[in-house]
N, CA, C, O and the ligand as a Tripos MOL2 file, in Angstrom:
@<TRIPOS>MOLECULE
protein
  229   227    58     0     0
PROTEIN
NO_CHARGES

@<TRIPOS>ATOM
      1 N          18.0690    9.1870    8.6570 N.3       1 MET1
      2 CA         17.4330    8.5560    7.6010 C.3       1 MET1
      3 C          15.8420    8.3310    7.7000 C.2       1 MET1
      4 O          15.3060    7.7500    8.6430 O.2       1 MET1
      5 N          15.2260    8.8230    6.6980 N.am      2 ALA2
      6 CA         13.7600    8.7000    6.6980 C.3       2 ALA2
      7 C          13.3860    7.2420    6.5310 C.2       2 ALA2
      8 O          13.9980    6.4700    5.7930 O.2       2 ALA2
      9 N          12.3270    6.9190    7.2780 N.am      3 GLN3
     10 CA         11.8140    5.5780    7.0640 C.3       3 GLN3
     11 C          10.8250    5.5260    5.9620 C.2       3 GLN3
     12 O           9.9460    6.3840    5.8740 O.2       3 GLN3
     13 N          10.9410    4.5090    5.0810 N.am      4 ALA4
     14 CA         10.0710    4.3410    4.0240 C.3       4 ALA4
     15 C           8.8070    3.4560    4.4260 C.2       4 ALA4
     16 O           8.8070    2.6720    5.3750 O.2       4 ALA4
     17 N           7.7920    3.6740    3.6240 N.am      5 ARG5
     18 CA          6.5830    2.8930    3.8510 C.3       5 ARG5
     19 C           6.5100    1.9440    2.5690 C.2       5 ARG5
     20 O           6.6560    2.3620    1.4200 O.2       5 ARG5
     21 N           6.2810    0.7010    2.8900 N.am      6 LYS6
     22 CA          6.0870   -0.3030    1.8080 C.3       6 LYS6
     23 C           4.9160   -1.0160    1.8480 C.2       6 LYS6
     24 O           4.5430   -1.5250    2.9050 O.2       6 LYS6
     25 N           4.2300   -1.1270    0.7390 N.am      7 LEU7
     26 CA          3.1550   -2.0880    0.5930 C.3       7 LEU7
     27 C           3.4220   -3.2360   -0.3770 C.2       7 LEU7
     28 O           3.6540   -3.0220   -1.5670 O.2       7 LEU7
     29 N           3.3850   -4.4050    0.1330 N.am      8 ASP8
     30 CA          3.5830   -5.5690   -0.7580 C.3       8 ASP8
     31 C           2.2530   -6.0480   -1.0320 C.2       8 ASP8
     32 O           1.5570   -6.5200   -0.1340 O.2       8 ASP8
     33 N           1.8570   -5.9510   -2.2390 N.am      9 CYS9
     34 CA          0.3860   -6.3480   -2.5560 C.3       9 CYS9
     35 C           0.2700   -7.8000   -2.5070 C.2       9 CYS9
     36 O          -0.8730   -8.2570   -2.5410 O.2       9 CYS9
     37 N           1.2320   -8.5850   -2.4330 N.am     10 GLU10
     38 CA          1.2130  -10.0180   -2.3920 C.3      10 GLU10
     39 C           0.5280  -10.4800   -1.0350 C.2      10 GLU10
     40 O          -0.0810  -11.5450   -0.9290 O.2      10 GLU10
     41 N           0.7050   -9.5130    0.0410 N.am     11 SER11
     42 CA          0.0900   -9.9250    1.3330 C.3      11 SER11
     43 C          -1.4470   -9.5130    1.3510 C.2      11 SER11
     44 O          -2.1270   -9.7450    2.3500 O.2      11 SER11
     45 N          -1.9650   -8.9120    0.2520 N.am     12 VAL12
     46 CA         -3.3760   -8.6490    0.1310 C.3      12 VAL12
     47 C          -4.0240   -9.6630   -0.8520 C.2      12 VAL12
     48 O          -5.0700  -10.2790   -0.6470 O.2      12 VAL12
     49 N          -3.2470   -9.7340   -1.9340 N.am     13 SER13
     50 CA         -3.6910  -10.4830   -3.0720 C.3      13 SER13
     51 C          -2.6110  -11.5480   -3.4410 C.2      13 SER13
     52 O          -1.5630  -11.1440   -3.9470 O.2      13 SER13
     53 N          -2.7750  -12.7200   -3.2470 N.am     14 ALA14
     54 CA         -1.6580  -13.7820   -3.4420 C.3      14 ALA14
     55 C          -0.9260  -13.7150   -4.7160 C.2      14 ALA14
     56 O           0.2830  -13.9180   -4.8230 O.2      14 ALA14
     57 N          -1.8280  -13.3810   -5.7950 N.am     15 ASP15
     58 CA         -1.1840  -13.4880   -7.1500 C.3      15 ASP15
     59 C          -0.8040  -12.1560   -7.6780 C.2      15 ASP15
     60 O          -0.6040  -12.0640   -8.8890 O.2      15 ASP15
     61 N          -0.6780  -11.0910   -6.9060 N.am     16 CYS16
     62 CA         -0.2520   -9.7610   -7.3910 C.3      16 CYS16
     63 C           1.1200   -9.4520   -6.8630 C.2      16 CYS16
     64 O           1.3310   -9.5530   -5.6550 O.2      16 CYS16
     65 N           2.0480   -9.0870   -7.6810 N.am     17 ARG17
     66 CA          3.4710   -8.9490   -7.1510 C.3      17 ARG17
     67 C           3.7610   -7.3680   -7.1570 C.2      17 ARG17
     68 O           4.9240   -6.9660   -7.1990 O.2      17 ARG17
     69 N           2.6900   -6.4980   -7.1160 N.am     18 PHE18
     70 CA          2.8360   -5.0400   -7.1330 C.3      18 PHE18
     71 C           3.4410   -4.6030   -5.7670 C.2      18 PHE18
     72 O           2.9460   -5.0560   -4.7360 O.2      18 PHE18
     73 N           4.3510   -3.8560   -5.7240 N.am     19 ILE19
     74 CA          5.0870   -3.2320   -4.5430 C.3      19 ILE19
     75 C           5.1310   -1.7560   -4.6890 C.2      19 ILE19
     76 O           5.5470   -1.2060   -5.7090 O.2      19 ILE19
     77 N           4.6790   -1.1100   -3.6090 N.am     20 ILE20
     78 CA          4.7850    0.2840   -3.4690 C.3      20 ILE20
     79 C           5.8140    0.5940   -2.4900 C.2      20 ILE20
     80 O           5.8410   -0.0600   -1.4480 O.2      20 ILE20
     81 N           6.6710    1.5230   -2.7030 N.am     21 GLN21
     82 CA          7.6330    1.9290   -1.6250 C.3      21 GLN21
     83 C           7.7860    3.4480   -1.8450 C.2      21 GLN21
     84 O           7.9980    3.9600   -2.9440 O.2      21 GLN21
     85 N           7.6580    4.1020   -0.6980 N.am     22 SER22
     86 CA          7.8550    5.6010   -0.7360 C.3      22 SER22
     87 C           8.3610    6.0540    0.6760 C.2      22 SER22
     88 O           8.0540    5.4590    1.7100 O.2      22 SER22
     89 N           9.1370    7.1240    0.6270 N.am     23 GLU23
     90 CA          9.3180    7.6800    1.9670 C.3      23 GLU23
     91 C           8.3200    8.6740    2.4310 C.2      23 GLU23
     92 O           8.3870    9.1770    3.5520 O.2      23 GLU23
     93 N           7.3730    8.9630    1.5490 N.am     24 ASN24
     94 CA          6.2780    9.8380    1.8890 C.3      24 ASN24
     95 C           5.0300    8.9740    2.2780 C.2      24 ASN24
     96 O           4.4520    8.3470    1.3900 O.2      24 ASN24
     97 N           4.6170    8.9250    3.5090 N.am     25 GLU25
     98 CA          3.4880    8.0310    3.8570 C.3      25 GLU25
     99 C           2.1740    8.4450    3.1000 C.2      25 GLU25
    100 O           1.4100    7.5810    2.6690 O.2      25 GLU25
    101 N           1.9580    9.6330    2.9680 N.am     26 ASP26
    102 CA          0.7340   10.0540    2.2710 C.3      26 ASP26
    103 C           0.7340    9.5090    0.8090 C.2      26 ASP26
    104 O          -0.2450    8.9760    0.2870 O.2      26 ASP26
    105 N           1.8350    9.6840    0.2620 N.am     27 GLU27
    106 CA          2.0010    9.3140   -1.2030 C.3      27 GLU27
    107 C           1.8750    7.6960   -1.2590 C.2      27 GLU27
    108 O           1.2220    7.1360   -2.1390 O.2      27 GLU27
    109 N           2.5090    7.0580   -0.3150 N.am     28 ALA28
    110 CA          2.3050    5.5910   -0.3750 C.3      28 ALA28
    111 C           0.8710    5.0960   -0.2070 C.2      28 ALA28
    112 O           0.3820    4.1980   -0.8930 O.2      28 ALA28
    113 N           0.2570    5.7380    0.7320 N.am     29 ILE29
    114 CA         -1.2250    5.4850    0.8570 C.3      29 ILE29
    115 C          -2.0540    5.7110   -0.3680 C.2      29 ILE29
    116 O          -2.8880    4.8840   -0.7360 O.2      29 ILE29
    117 N          -1.7970    6.9580   -1.0690 N.am     30 GLU30
    118 CA         -2.4610    7.3620   -2.2310 C.3      30 GLU30
    119 C          -2.3220    6.2820   -3.3480 C.2      30 GLU30
    120 O          -3.2590    5.7980   -3.9830 O.2      30 GLU30
    121 N          -1.0240    5.9910   -3.4810 N.am     31 LEU31
    122 CA         -0.6710    4.9160   -4.5740 C.3      31 LEU31
    123 C          -1.3350    3.6120   -4.2860 C.2      31 LEU31
    124 O          -1.8720    2.9520   -5.1760 O.2      31 LEU31
    125 N          -1.2950    3.2460   -3.0340 N.am     32 ALA32
    126 CA         -1.8370    1.9840   -2.6470 C.3      32 ALA32
    127 C          -3.3850    1.9200   -2.8330 C.2      32 ALA32
    128 O          -3.9550    0.9370   -3.3070 O.2      32 ALA32
    129 N          -3.9770    2.9950   -2.4410 N.am     33 LYS33
    130 CA         -5.4590    3.1580   -2.6090 C.3      33 LYS33
    131 C          -5.9110    2.9890   -3.9990 C.2      33 LYS33
    132 O          -6.8280    2.2290   -4.3080 O.2      33 LYS33
    133 N          -5.1840    3.7830   -4.9120 N.am     34 LYS34
    134 CA         -5.4830    3.8680   -6.3390 C.3      34 LYS34
    135 C          -5.3220    2.3760   -6.9160 C.2      34 LYS34
    136 O          -6.1910    1.8460   -7.6070 O.2      34 LYS34
    137 N          -4.2020    1.8050   -6.5810 N.am     35 HIS35
    138 CA         -3.8940    0.3420   -7.0800 C.3      35 HIS35
    139 C          -4.9170   -0.6700   -6.6260 C.2      35 HIS35
    140 O          -5.3060   -1.5050   -7.4430 O.2      35 HIS35
    141 N          -5.3610   -0.6690   -5.4560 N.am     36 MET36
    142 CA         -6.3210   -1.5640   -4.9570 C.3      36 MET36
    143 C          -7.6410   -1.3940   -5.6260 C.2      36 MET36
    144 O          -8.3340   -2.3700   -5.9110 O.2      36 MET36
    145 N          -7.9950   -0.1820   -5.8770 N.am     37 LYS37
    146 CA         -9.2820    0.0860   -6.4700 C.3      37 LYS37
    147 C          -9.2230   -0.1690   -8.0400 C.2      37 LYS37
    148 O         -10.1080   -0.8050   -8.6140 O.2      37 LYS37
    149 N          -8.1100    0.3750   -8.7020 N.am     38 ASP38
    150 CA         -8.0770    0.1580  -10.1210 C.3      38 ASP38
    151 C          -7.8320   -1.3470  -10.4930 C.2      38 ASP38
    152 O          -8.4650   -1.8740  -11.4080 O.2      38 ASP38
    153 N          -6.9090   -2.0100   -9.7650 N.am     39 VAL39
    154 CA         -6.5370   -3.3080  -10.1370 C.3      39 VAL39
    155 C          -7.3800   -4.4370   -9.4540 C.2      39 VAL39
    156 O          -7.6770   -5.4710  -10.0530 O.2      39 VAL39
    157 N          -7.7550   -4.1680   -8.1370 N.am     40 HIS40
    158 CA         -8.4600   -5.1540   -7.5180 C.3      40 HIS40
    159 C          -9.8930   -4.9420   -7.2050 C.2      40 HIS40
    160 O         -10.6120   -5.8220   -6.7300 O.2      40 HIS40
    161 N         -10.3050   -3.6590   -7.5100 N.am     41 GLY41
    162 CA        -11.6400   -3.3070   -7.2360 C.3      41 GLY41
    163 C         -12.0520   -3.2400   -5.8500 C.2      41 GLY41
    164 O         -13.2330   -3.3420   -5.5210 O.2      41 GLY41
    165 N         -11.0900   -3.0690   -5.0200 N.am     42 LYS42
    166 CA        -11.4110   -3.0820   -3.4860 C.3      42 LYS42
    167 C         -11.1820   -1.5580   -2.9970 C.2      42 LYS42
    168 O         -10.2600   -0.8760   -3.4450 O.2      42 LYS42
    169 N         -11.9980   -1.1430   -2.1480 N.am     43 ASP43
    170 CA        -11.8440    0.0370   -1.4050 C.3      43 ASP43
    171 C         -11.2320    0.0110    0.0260 C.2      43 ASP43
    172 O         -11.8230   -0.5860    0.9260 O.2      43 ASP43
    173 N         -10.2630    0.5380    0.2040 N.am     44 PHE44
    174 CA         -9.5780    0.5840    1.5220 C.3      44 PHE44
    175 C          -9.5620    1.9740    1.9900 C.2      44 PHE44
    176 O          -9.3480    2.8960    1.2030 O.2      44 PHE44
    177 N          -9.7950    2.1780    3.3300 N.am     45 THR45
    178 CA         -9.6070    3.5190    3.8910 C.3      45 THR45
    179 C          -8.1480    3.8160    4.1000 C.2      45 THR45
    180 O          -7.3100    2.9150    4.0900 O.2      45 THR45
    181 N          -7.8500    5.0570    4.2870 N.am     46 ASP46
    182 CA         -6.4080    5.4170    4.6710 C.3      46 ASP46
    183 C          -6.0100    4.6620    5.9460 C.2      46 ASP46
    184 O          -4.8750    4.1930    6.0320 O.2      46 ASP46
    185 N          -6.8840    4.5310    6.9180 N.am     47 ASP47
    186 CA         -6.5230    3.8170    8.1770 C.3      47 ASP47
    187 C          -6.2120    2.4400    7.9700 C.2      47 ASP47
    188 O          -5.1680    1.9480    8.3990 O.2      47 ASP47
    189 N          -7.0680    1.7930    7.3330 N.am     48 GLU48
    190 CA         -6.9110    0.3470    6.9180 C.3      48 GLU48
    191 C          -5.5140    0.0430    6.3030 C.2      48 GLU48
    192 O          -4.7890   -0.8490    6.7440 O.2      48 GLU48
    193 N          -5.1890    0.8360    5.2660 N.am     49 LEU49
    194 CA         -3.9740    0.7360    4.6850 C.3      49 LEU49
    195 C          -2.7540    1.0990    5.5120 C.2      49 LEU49
    196 O          -1.6950    0.4820    5.3900 O.2      49 LEU49
    197 N          -2.9170    2.1030    6.3520 N.am     50 ARG50
    198 CA         -1.8340    2.6120    7.2830 C.3      50 ARG50
    199 C          -1.5720    1.4700    8.2960 C.2      50 ARG50
    200 O          -0.4370    1.0580    8.5360 O.2      50 ARG50
    201 N          -2.6790    0.9950    8.8660 N.am     51 GLU51
    202 CA         -2.5770    0.0870   10.0680 C.3      51 GLU51
    203 C          -2.3320   -1.3990    9.6870 C.2      51 GLU51
    204 O          -1.6570   -2.1670   10.3720 O.2      51 GLU51
    205 N          -2.9170   -1.7070    8.5870 N.am     52 GLU52
    206 CA         -2.9480   -3.1990    8.2310 C.3      52 GLU52
    207 C          -2.0520   -3.5820    7.1670 C.2      52 GLU52
    208 O          -1.6500   -4.7450    7.1290 O.2      52 GLU52
    209 N          -1.6720   -2.6950    6.2490 N.am     53 HIS53
    210 CA         -0.9290   -3.1140    5.1080 C.3      53 HIS53
    211 C           0.3660   -2.4520    4.8010 C.2      53 HIS53
    212 O           1.1570   -2.9890    4.0250 O.2      53 HIS53
    213 N           0.6290   -1.2900    5.3810 N.am     54 LEU54
    214 CA          1.8760   -0.6380    5.1670 C.3      54 LEU54
    215 C           2.9280   -1.1530    6.1770 C.2      54 LEU54
    216 O           2.6950   -1.2660    7.3800 O.2      54 LEU54
    217 N           4.1320   -1.4600    5.5730 N.am     55 GLN55
    218 CA          5.2030   -1.8820    6.4410 C.3      55 GLN55
    219 C           6.1460   -0.6960    6.4910 C.2      55 GLN55
    220 O           6.2260    0.0600    5.5230 O.2      55 GLN55
    221 N           6.8700   -0.5070    7.6020 N.am     56 VAL56
    222 CA          7.9060    0.4510    7.7090 C.3      56 VAL56
    223 C           9.1980   -0.3320    7.4920 C.2      56 VAL56
    224 O           9.4920   -1.3140    8.1730 O.2      56 VAL56
    225 N           9.9660    0.1650    6.4880 N.am     57 VAL57
    226 CA         11.1000   -0.4750    5.9920 C.3      57 VAL57
    227 C          12.3740    0.4500    6.2020 C.2      57 VAL57
    228 O          13.4830    0.0670    5.8290 O.2      57 VAL57
    229 ZN         -2.1280   -5.6800   -6.3730 Zn       58 ZN58
@<TRIPOS>BOND
     1     1     2 1
     2     2     3 1
     3     3     4 2
     4     3     5 am
     5     5     6 1
     6     6     7 1
     7     7     8 2
     8     7     9 am
     9     9    10 1
    10    10    11 1
    11    11    12 2
    12    11    13 am
    13    13    14 1
    14    14    15 1
    15    15    16 2
    16    15    17 am
    17    17    18 1
    18    18    19 1
    19    19    20 2
    20    19    21 am
    21    21    22 1
    22    22    23 1
    23    23    24 2
    24    23    25 am
    25    25    26 1
    26    26    27 1
    27    27    28 2
    28    27    29 am
    29    29    30 1
    30    30    31 1
    31    31    32 2
    32    31    33 am
    33    33    34 1
    34    34    35 1
    35    35    36 2
    36    35    37 am
    37    37    38 1
    38    38    39 1
    39    39    40 2
    40    39    41 am
    41    41    42 1
    42    42    43 1
    43    43    44 2
    44    43    45 am
    45    45    46 1
    46    46    47 1
    47    47    48 2
    48    47    49 am
    49    49    50 1
    50    50    51 1
    51    51    52 2
    52    51    53 am
    53    53    54 1
    54    54    55 1
    55    55    56 2
    56    55    57 am
    57    57    58 1
    58    58    59 1
    59    59    60 2
    60    59    61 am
    61    61    62 1
    62    62    63 1
    63    63    64 2
    64    63    65 am
    65    65    66 1
    66    66    67 1
    67    67    68 2
    68    67    69 am
    69    69    70 1
    70    70    71 1
    71    71    72 2
    72    71    73 am
    73    73    74 1
    74    74    75 1
    75    75    76 2
    76    75    77 am
    77    77    78 1
    78    78    79 1
    79    79    80 2
    80    79    81 am
    81    81    82 1
    82    82    83 1
    83    83    84 2
    84    83    85 am
    85    85    86 1
    86    86    87 1
    87    87    88 2
    88    87    89 am
    89    89    90 1
    90    90    91 1
    91    91    92 2
    92    91    93 am
    93    93    94 1
    94    94    95 1
    95    95    96 2
    96    95    97 am
    97    97    98 1
    98    98    99 1
    99    99   100 2
   100    99   101 am
   101   101   102 1
   102   102   103 1
   103   103   104 2
   104   103   105 am
   105   105   106 1
   106   106   107 1
   107   107   108 2
   108   107   109 am
   109   109   110 1
   110   110   111 1
   111   111   112 2
   112   111   113 am
   113   113   114 1
   114   114   115 1
   115   115   116 2
   116   115   117 am
   117   117   118 1
   118   118   119 1
   119   119   120 2
   120   119   121 am
   121   121   122 1
   122   122   123 1
   123   123   124 2
   124   123   125 am
   125   125   126 1
   126   126   127 1
   127   127   128 2
   128   127   129 am
   129   129   130 1
   130   130   131 1
   131   131   132 2
   132   131   133 am
   133   133   134 1
   134   134   135 1
   135   135   136 2
   136   135   137 am
   137   137   138 1
   138   138   139 1
   139   139   140 2
   140   139   141 am
   141   141   142 1
   142   142   143 1
   143   143   144 2
   144   143   145 am
   145   145   146 1
   146   146   147 1
   147   147   148 2
   148   147   149 am
   149   149   150 1
   150   150   151 1
   151   151   152 2
   152   151   153 am
   153   153   154 1
   154   154   155 1
   155   155   156 2
   156   155   157 am
   157   157   158 1
   158   158   159 1
   159   159   160 2
   160   159   161 am
   161   161   162 1
   162   162   163 1
   163   163   164 2
   164   163   165 am
   165   165   166 1
   166   166   167 1
   167   167   168 2
   168   167   169 am
   169   169   170 1
   170   170   171 1
   171   171   172 2
   172   171   173 am
   173   173   174 1
   174   174   175 1
   175   175   176 2
   176   175   177 am
   177   177   178 1
   178   178   179 1
   179   179   180 2
   180   179   181 am
   181   181   182 1
   182   182   183 1
   183   183   184 2
   184   183   185 am
   185   185   186 1
   186   186   187 1
   187   187   188 2
   188   187   189 am
   189   189   190 1
   190   190   191 1
   191   191   192 2
   192   191   193 am
   193   193   194 1
   194   194   195 1
   195   195   196 2
   196   195   197 am
   197   197   198 1
   198   198   199 1
   199   199   200 2
   200   199   201 am
   201   201   202 1
   202   202   203 1
   203   203   204 2
   204   203   205 am
   205   205   206 1
   206   206   207 1
   207   207   208 2
   208   207   209 am
   209   209   210 1
   210   210   211 1
   211   211   212 2
   212   211   213 am
   213   213   214 1
   214   214   215 1
   215   215   216 2
   216   215   217 am
   217   217   218 1
   218   218   219 1
   219   219   220 2
   220   219   221 am
   221   221   222 1
   222   222   223 1
   223   223   224 2
   224   223   225 am
   225   225   226 1
   226   226   227 1
   227   227   228 2
@<TRIPOS>SUBSTRUCTURE
     1 MET1         2 RESIDUE 1 A MET
     2 ALA2         6 RESIDUE 1 A ALA
     3 GLN3        10 RESIDUE 1 A GLN
     4 ALA4        14 RESIDUE 1 A ALA
     5 ARG5        18 RESIDUE 1 A ARG
     6 LYS6        22 RESIDUE 1 A LYS
     7 LEU7        26 RESIDUE 1 A LEU
     8 ASP8        30 RESIDUE 1 A ASP
     9 CYS9        34 RESIDUE 1 A CYS
    10 GLU10       38 RESIDUE 1 A GLU
    11 SER11       42 RESIDUE 1 A SER
    12 VAL12       46 RESIDUE 1 A VAL
    13 SER13       50 RESIDUE 1 A SER
    14 ALA14       54 RESIDUE 1 A ALA
    15 ASP15       58 RESIDUE 1 A ASP
    16 CYS16       62 RESIDUE 1 A CYS
    17 ARG17       66 RESIDUE 1 A ARG
    18 PHE18       70 RESIDUE 1 A PHE
    19 ILE19       74 RESIDUE 1 A ILE
    20 ILE20       78 RESIDUE 1 A ILE
    21 GLN21       82 RESIDUE 1 A GLN
    22 SER22       86 RESIDUE 1 A SER
    23 GLU23       90 RESIDUE 1 A GLU
    24 ASN24       94 RESIDUE 1 A ASN
    25 GLU25       98 RESIDUE 1 A GLU
    26 ASP26      102 RESIDUE 1 A ASP
    27 GLU27      106 RESIDUE 1 A GLU
    28 ALA28      110 RESIDUE 1 A ALA
    29 ILE29      114 RESIDUE 1 A ILE
    30 GLU30      118 RESIDUE 1 A GLU
    31 LEU31      122 RESIDUE 1 A LEU
    32 ALA32      126 RESIDUE 1 A ALA
    33 LYS33      130 RESIDUE 1 A LYS
    34 LYS34      134 RESIDUE 1 A LYS
    35 HIS35      138 RESIDUE 1 A HIS
    36 MET36      142 RESIDUE 1 A MET
    37 LYS37      146 RESIDUE 1 A LYS
    38 ASP38      150 RESIDUE 1 A ASP
    39 VAL39      154 RESIDUE 1 A VAL
    40 HIS40      158 RESIDUE 1 A HIS
    41 GLY41      162 RESIDUE 1 A GLY
    42 LYS42      166 RESIDUE 1 A LYS
    43 ASP43      170 RESIDUE 1 A ASP
    44 PHE44      174 RESIDUE 1 A PHE
    45 THR45      178 RESIDUE 1 A THR
    46 ASP46      182 RESIDUE 1 A ASP
    47 ASP47      186 RESIDUE 1 A ASP
    48 GLU48      190 RESIDUE 1 A GLU
    49 LEU49      194 RESIDUE 1 A LEU
    50 ARG50      198 RESIDUE 1 A ARG
    51 GLU51      202 RESIDUE 1 A GLU
    52 GLU52      206 RESIDUE 1 A GLU
    53 HIS53      210 RESIDUE 1 A HIS
    54 LEU54      214 RESIDUE 1 A LEU
    55 GLN55      218 RESIDUE 1 A GLN
    56 VAL56      222 RESIDUE 1 A VAL
    57 VAL57      226 RESIDUE 1 A VAL
    58 ZN58       229 GROUP 0 **** ****
């Protein structure tokens, strides 16, 4: 079974319930990056997202 990557935006922004889950890490990072920028106006690098925010589920 492939491991999925999950980003729970609540851990970044307390009042956001957005959750990204994907079995493709690149896709999860891409979606997370877009969400952070579009919704929260924050720029994260791929490494920051991968190392600090994505959970393996
Ligand atoms: Zn969010």
